[in-house]
N, CA, C and O atoms as a GROMACS GRO file, in nm:
protein
  320
    1UNK      N    1   0.356  -1.281  -1.059
    1UNK     CA    2   0.316  -1.155  -0.920
    1UNK      C    3   0.304  -1.186  -0.827
    1UNK      O    4   0.238  -1.289  -0.812
    2UNK      N    5   0.358  -1.123  -0.715
    2UNK     CA    6   0.403  -1.191  -0.585
    2UNK      C    7   0.335  -1.104  -0.495
    2UNK      O    8   0.349  -0.982  -0.502
    3UNK      N    9   0.250  -1.169  -0.396
    3UNK     CA   10   0.159  -1.139  -0.313
    3UNK      C   11   0.168  -1.159  -0.190
    3UNK      O   12   0.242  -1.255  -0.165
    4UNK      N   13   0.102  -1.082  -0.057
    4UNK     CA   14   0.149  -1.100   0.074
    4UNK      C   15   0.110  -1.209   0.125
    4UNK      O   16   0.017  -1.263   0.066
    5UNK      N   17   0.165  -1.278   0.248
    5UNK     CA   18   0.134  -1.416   0.320
    5UNK      C   19  -0.022  -1.403   0.336
    5UNK      O   20  -0.096  -1.489   0.288
    6UNK      N   21  -0.065  -1.305   0.398
    6UNK     CA   22  -0.200  -1.268   0.445
    6UNK      C   23  -0.305  -1.250   0.337
    6UNK      O   24  -0.420  -1.290   0.354
    7UNK      N   25  -0.269  -1.194   0.237
    7UNK     CA   26  -0.346  -1.144   0.105
    7UNK      C   27  -0.476  -1.230   0.078
    7UNK      O   28  -0.468  -1.353   0.070
    8UNK      N   29  -0.576  -1.172   0.068
    8UNK     CA   30  -0.712  -1.297   0.003
    8UNK      C   31  -0.757  -1.232  -0.093
    8UNK      O   32  -0.841  -1.292  -0.160
    9UNK      N   33  -0.718  -1.088  -0.137
    9UNK     CA   34  -0.714  -1.083  -0.270
    9UNK      C   35  -0.623  -0.997  -0.383
    9UNK      O   36  -0.507  -0.966  -0.357
   10UNK      N   37  -0.672  -0.969  -0.481
   10UNK     CA   38  -0.520  -0.933  -0.560
   10UNK      C   39  -0.608  -0.857  -0.670
   10UNK      O   40  -0.724  -0.885  -0.702
   11UNK      N   41  -0.524  -0.749  -0.725
   11UNK     CA   42  -0.524  -0.676  -0.796
   11UNK      C   43  -0.431  -0.650  -0.943
   11UNK      O   44  -0.323  -0.607  -0.901
   12UNK      N   45  -0.427  -0.655  -1.036
   12UNK     CA   46  -0.283  -0.691  -1.110
   12UNK      C   47  -0.328  -0.626  -1.258
   12UNK      O   48  -0.447  -0.604  -1.278
   13UNK      N   49  -0.227  -0.597  -1.361
   13UNK     CA   50  -0.236  -0.601  -1.467
   13UNK      C   51  -0.185  -0.702  -1.554
   13UNK      O   52  -0.085  -0.764  -1.520
   14UNK      N   53  -0.238  -0.726  -1.655
   14UNK     CA   54  -0.166  -0.838  -1.742
   14UNK      C   55  -0.098  -0.785  -1.832
   14UNK      O   56  -0.143  -0.723  -1.928
   15UNK      N   57   0.032  -0.808  -1.804
   15UNK     CA   58   0.136  -0.746  -1.909
   15UNK      C   59   0.149  -0.783  -2.050
   15UNK      O   60   0.187  -0.702  -2.134
   16UNK      N   61   0.116  -0.905  -2.078
   16UNK     CA   62   0.061  -0.908  -2.218
   16UNK      C   63  -0.009  -0.867  -2.287
   16UNK      O   64   0.008  -0.844  -2.406
   17UNK      N   65  -0.120  -0.848  -2.208
   17UNK     CA   66  -0.229  -0.732  -2.286
   17UNK      C   67  -0.201  -0.584  -2.258
   17UNK      O   68  -0.276  -0.502  -2.312
   18UNK      N   69  -0.125  -0.552  -2.199
   18UNK     CA   70  -0.079  -0.412  -2.214
   18UNK      C   71   0.036  -0.383  -2.322
   18UNK      O   72   0.050  -0.279  -2.386
   19UNK      N   73   0.112  -0.496  -2.327
   19UNK     CA   74   0.197  -0.485  -2.462
   19UNK      C   75   0.161  -0.486  -2.600
   19UNK      O   76   0.221  -0.437  -2.696
   20UNK      N   77   0.003  -0.579  -2.592
   20UNK     CA   78  -0.043  -0.584  -2.707
   20UNK      C   79  -0.126  -0.451  -2.745
   20UNK      O   80  -0.127  -0.409  -2.861
   21UNK      N   81  -0.187  -0.396  -2.652
   21UNK     CA   82  -0.276  -0.269  -2.666
   21UNK      C   83  -0.147  -0.180  -2.696
   21UNK      O   84  -0.158  -0.115  -2.800
   22UNK      N   85  -0.038  -0.165  -2.633
   22UNK     CA   86   0.036  -0.061  -2.708
   22UNK      C   87   0.080  -0.076  -2.814
   22UNK      O   88   0.095   0.030  -2.875
   23UNK      N   89   0.119  -0.201  -2.888
   23UNK     CA   90   0.157  -0.229  -3.008
   23UNK      C   91   0.069  -0.206  -3.110
   23UNK      O   92   0.110  -0.199  -3.226
   24UNK      N   93  -0.080  -0.190  -3.073
   24UNK     CA   94  -0.196  -0.187  -3.172
   24UNK      C   95  -0.209  -0.032  -3.167
   24UNK      O   96  -0.246   0.013  -3.275
   25UNK      N   97  -0.191   0.050  -3.084
   25UNK     CA   98  -0.180   0.185  -3.077
   25UNK      C   99  -0.336   0.226  -3.002
   25UNK      O  100  -0.408   0.320  -3.033
   26UNK      N  101  -0.362   0.117  -2.887
   26UNK     CA  102  -0.515   0.148  -2.820
   26UNK      C  103  -0.515   0.264  -2.718
   26UNK      O  104  -0.427   0.276  -2.633
   27UNK      N  105  -0.584   0.320  -2.727
   27UNK     CA  106  -0.608   0.412  -2.581
   27UNK      C  107  -0.525   0.346  -2.460
   27UNK      O  108  -0.516   0.224  -2.442
   28UNK      N  109  -0.467   0.440  -2.384
   28UNK     CA  110  -0.428   0.373  -2.269
   28UNK      C  111  -0.555   0.360  -2.181
   28UNK      O  112  -0.577   0.247  -2.137
   29UNK      N  113  -0.612   0.425  -2.160
   29UNK     CA  114  -0.753   0.414  -2.058
   29UNK      C  115  -0.802   0.266  -2.093
   29UNK      O  116  -0.819   0.177  -2.010
   30UNK      N  117  -0.823   0.256  -2.235
   30UNK     CA  118  -0.885   0.121  -2.283
   30UNK      C  119  -0.784  -0.023  -2.279
   30UNK      O  120  -0.823  -0.140  -2.286
   31UNK      N  121  -0.642   0.029  -2.266
   31UNK     CA  122  -0.562  -0.086  -2.235
   31UNK      C  123  -0.601  -0.103  -2.080
   31UNK      O  124  -0.639  -0.214  -2.044
   32UNK      N  125  -0.598  -0.043  -2.028
   32UNK     CA  126  -0.581  -0.028  -1.866
   32UNK      C  127  -0.706  -0.138  -1.791
   32UNK      O  128  -0.686  -0.230  -1.712
   33UNK      N  129  -0.829  -0.090  -1.847
   33UNK     CA  130  -0.964  -0.191  -1.861
   33UNK      C  131  -0.944  -0.350  -1.891
   33UNK      O  132  -0.976  -0.446  -1.821
   34UNK      N  133  -0.874  -0.343  -2.030
   34UNK     CA  134  -0.860  -0.468  -2.099
   34UNK      C  135  -0.774  -0.564  -1.987
   34UNK      O  136  -0.793  -0.681  -1.954
   35UNK      N  137  -0.682  -0.474  -1.947
   35UNK     CA  138  -0.585  -0.576  -1.887
   35UNK      C  139  -0.578  -0.597  -1.734
   35UNK      O  140  -0.499  -0.673  -1.678
   36UNK      N  141  -0.696  -0.501  -1.660
   36UNK     CA  142  -0.707  -0.531  -1.518
   36UNK      C  143  -0.758  -0.699  -1.501
   36UNK      O  144  -0.841  -0.762  -1.566
   37UNK      N  145  -0.672  -0.738  -1.386
   37UNK     CA  146  -0.736  -0.866  -1.358
   37UNK      C  147  -0.731  -0.876  -1.197
   37UNK      O  148  -0.624  -0.882  -1.136
   38UNK      N  149  -0.879  -0.879  -1.125
   38UNK     CA  150  -0.877  -0.886  -0.994
   38UNK      C  151  -0.960  -1.061  -0.964
   38UNK      O  152  -1.028  -1.133  -1.037
   39UNK      N  153  -0.898  -1.078  -0.783
   39UNK     CA  154  -1.006  -1.186  -0.772
   39UNK      C  155  -0.973  -1.204  -0.636
   39UNK      O  156  -0.946  -1.112  -0.558
   40UNK      N  157  -0.975  -1.326  -0.610
   40UNK     CA  158  -0.984  -1.361  -0.452
   40UNK      C  159  -0.850  -1.499  -0.450
   40UNK      O  160  -0.841  -1.572  -0.549
   41UNK      N  161  -0.781  -1.513  -0.361
   41UNK     CA  162  -0.688  -1.589  -0.343
   41UNK      C  163  -0.738  -1.668  -0.198
   41UNK      O  164  -0.782  -1.619  -0.095
   42UNK      N  165  -0.707  -1.833  -0.243
   42UNK     CA  166  -0.759  -1.908  -0.104
   42UNK      C  167  -0.654  -1.898   0.024
   42UNK      O  168  -0.532  -1.891   0.011
   43UNK      N  169  -0.715  -1.900   0.134
   43UNK     CA  170  -0.605  -1.864   0.221
   43UNK      C  171  -0.480  -1.932   0.240
   43UNK      O  172  -0.386  -1.853   0.243
   44UNK      N  173  -0.444  -2.069   0.256
   44UNK     CA  174  -0.343  -2.151   0.223
   44UNK      C  175  -0.270  -2.154   0.091
   44UNK      O  176  -0.150  -2.179   0.105
   45UNK      N  177  -0.307  -2.136  -0.024
   45UNK     CA  178  -0.232  -2.142  -0.143
   45UNK      C  179  -0.111  -2.090  -0.156
   45UNK      O  180  -0.104  -1.978  -0.106
   46UNK      N  181  -0.007  -2.132  -0.208
   46UNK     CA  182   0.120  -2.062  -0.192
   46UNK      C  183   0.150  -2.012  -0.359
   46UNK      O  184   0.213  -1.911  -0.388
   47UNK      N  185   0.085  -2.114  -0.466
   47UNK     CA  186   0.038  -2.043  -0.601
   47UNK      C  187  -0.065  -2.044  -0.656
   47UNK      O  188  -0.123  -2.152  -0.644
   48UNK      N  189  -0.124  -1.962  -0.722
   48UNK     CA  190  -0.232  -2.013  -0.792
   48UNK      C  191  -0.214  -1.954  -0.931
   48UNK      O  192  -0.174  -1.839  -0.949
   49UNK      N  193  -0.248  -2.045  -1.033
   49UNK     CA  194  -0.259  -1.922  -1.168
   49UNK      C  195  -0.393  -1.890  -1.188
   49UNK      O  196  -0.493  -1.957  -1.162
   50UNK      N  197  -0.380  -1.776  -1.240
   50UNK     CA  198  -0.514  -1.722  -1.302
   50UNK      C  199  -0.489  -1.650  -1.417
   50UNK      O  200  -0.374  -1.625  -1.452
   51UNK      N  201  -0.610  -1.603  -1.497
   51UNK     CA  202  -0.611  -1.580  -1.608
   51UNK      C  203  -0.704  -1.448  -1.650
   51UNK      O  204  -0.817  -1.428  -1.607
   52UNK      N  205  -0.623  -1.355  -1.754
   52UNK     CA  206  -0.718  -1.249  -1.766
   52UNK      C  207  -0.806  -1.261  -1.879
   52UNK      O  208  -0.792  -1.356  -1.956
   53UNK      N  209  -0.903  -1.168  -1.899
   53UNK     CA  210  -1.028  -1.181  -1.999
   53UNK      C  211  -0.959  -1.240  -2.152
   53UNK      O  212  -1.005  -1.337  -2.212
   54UNK      N  213  -0.897  -1.196  -2.177
   54UNK     CA  214  -0.801  -1.259  -2.303
   54UNK      C  215  -0.749  -1.417  -2.277
   54UNK      O  216  -0.734  -1.498  -2.368
   55UNK      N  217  -0.728  -1.440  -2.158
   55UNK     CA  218  -0.664  -1.592  -2.171
   55UNK      C  219  -0.530  -1.605  -2.102
   55UNK      O  220  -0.493  -1.720  -2.077
   56UNK      N  221  -0.445  -1.497  -2.064
   56UNK     CA  222  -0.308  -1.515  -2.071
   56UNK      C  223  -0.319  -1.576  -1.918
   56UNK      O  224  -0.414  -1.563  -1.841
   57UNK      N  225  -0.203  -1.641  -1.898
   57UNK     CA  226  -0.222  -1.688  -1.754
   57UNK      C  227  -0.111  -1.606  -1.687
   57UNK      O  228  -0.003  -1.573  -1.736
   58UNK      N  229  -0.167  -1.579  -1.548
   58UNK     CA  230  -0.107  -1.510  -1.432
   58UNK      C  231  -0.035  -1.587  -1.304
   58UNK      O  232  -0.103  -1.573  -1.202
   59UNK      N  233   0.058  -1.647  -1.289
   59UNK     CA  234   0.085  -1.690  -1.186
   59UNK      C  235   0.134  -1.601  -1.026
   59UNK      O  236   0.221  -1.524  -0.986
   60UNK      N  237   0.058  -1.644  -0.994
   60UNK     CA  238   0.061  -1.553  -0.825
   60UNK      C  239   0.147  -1.636  -0.725
   60UNK      O  240   0.173  -1.751  -0.759
   61UNK      N  241   0.183  -1.601  -0.634
   61UNK     CA  242   0.312  -1.650  -0.544
   61UNK      C  243   0.294  -1.613  -0.443
   61UNK      O  244   0.285  -1.490  -0.453
   62UNK      N  245   0.278  -1.650  -0.319
   62UNK     CA  246   0.319  -1.556  -0.211
   62UNK      C  247   0.436  -1.587  -0.104
   62UNK      O  248   0.491  -1.691  -0.069
   63UNK      N  249   0.448  -1.450  -0.069
   63UNK     CA  250   0.599  -1.444  -0.038
   63UNK      C  251   0.588  -1.351   0.076
   63UNK      O  252   0.502  -1.263   0.088
   64UNK      N  253   0.707  -1.385   0.182
   64UNK     CA  254   0.690  -1.267   0.286
   64UNK      C  255   0.799  -1.152   0.235
   64UNK      O  256   0.887  -1.174   0.152
   65UNK      N  257   0.774  -1.012   0.309
   65UNK     CA  258   0.889  -0.910   0.273
   65UNK      C  259   1.063  -0.947   0.311
   65UNK      O  260   1.094  -0.996   0.420
   66UNK      N  261   1.150  -0.919   0.221
   66UNK     CA  262   1.253  -0.963   0.201
   66UNK      C  263   1.309  -0.914   0.346
   66UNK      O  264   1.232  -0.839   0.407
   67UNK      N  265   1.391  -0.935   0.388
   67UNK     CA  266   1.473  -0.903   0.518
   67UNK      C  267   1.564  -0.770   0.514
   67UNK      O  268   1.623  -0.765   0.406
   68UNK      N  269   1.585  -0.699   0.569
   68UNK     CA  270   1.659  -0.561   0.558
   68UNK      C  271   1.800  -0.585   0.590
   68UNK      O  272   1.840  -0.649   0.687
   69UNK      N  273   1.883  -0.517   0.486
   69UNK     CA  274   2.030  -0.527   0.438
   69UNK      C  275   2.075  -0.505   0.621
   69UNK      O  276   2.030  -0.419   0.696
   70UNK      N  277   2.170  -0.607   0.653
   70UNK     CA  278   2.249  -0.559   0.786
   70UNK      C  279   2.336  -0.445   0.762
   70UNK      O  280   2.338  -0.374   0.862
   71UNK      N  281   2.410  -0.401   0.664
   71UNK     CA  282   2.462  -0.300   0.636
   71UNK      C  283   2.403  -0.224   0.514
   71UNK      O  284   2.370  -0.289   0.415
   72UNK      N  285   2.390  -0.105   0.517
   72UNK     CA  286   2.359  -0.007   0.369
   72UNK      C  287   2.415  -0.032   0.313
   72UNK      O  288   2.529  -0.071   0.340
   73UNK      N  289   2.350  -0.019   0.169
   73UNK     CA  290   2.427  -0.027   0.041
   73UNK      C  291   2.411   0.095   0.012
   73UNK      O  292   2.302   0.139   0.048
   74UNK      N  293   2.489   0.178  -0.047
   74UNK     CA  294   2.471   0.315  -0.083
   74UNK      C  295   2.457   0.318  -0.278
   74UNK      O  296   2.479   0.415  -0.352
   75UNK      N  297   2.410   0.165  -0.319
   75UNK     CA  298   2.358   0.196  -0.442
   75UNK      C  299   2.186   0.147  -0.425
   75UNK      O  300   2.098   0.152  -0.511
   76UNK      N  301   2.179   0.109  -0.316
   76UNK     CA  302   2.002   0.116  -0.244
   76UNK      C  303   1.926   0.262  -0.246
   76UNK      O  304   2.002   0.357  -0.224
   77UNK      N  305   1.817   0.288  -0.264
   77UNK     CA  306   1.754   0.387  -0.265
   77UNK      C  307   1.726   0.390  -0.133
   77UNK      O  308   1.677   0.288  -0.084
   78UNK      N  309   1.753   0.520  -0.037
   78UNK     CA  310   1.729   0.529   0.092
   78UNK      C  311   1.612   0.639   0.146
   78UNK      O  312   1.614   0.762   0.138
   79UNK      N  313   1.522   0.560   0.196
   79UNK     CA  314   1.423   0.674   0.213
   79UNK      C  315   1.426   0.705   0.393
   79UNK      O  316   1.449   0.632   0.489
   80UNK      N  317   1.393   0.844   0.382
   80UNK     CA  318   1.395   0.916   0.506
   80UNK      C  319   1.299   0.902   0.581
   80UNK      O  320   1.297   0.961   0.689
   0.00000   0.00000   0.00000
């Protein structure tokens, strides 16, 4: 999971838990609750490893937003 340079907290879903829940036929609400992962991130950390309640590893990496394209690309979604 990518987080912004200034983030101190995160919230994400464990994809492995979601896939397991889908395969087992679990209700969507139950799957979301089980897969939810939240926590804090040390201010200077560039990479952090966290685990969901089932023990699956999730890697958090800090990154800045990519620079805008110098020239528009017709294949890219344009927001007005």
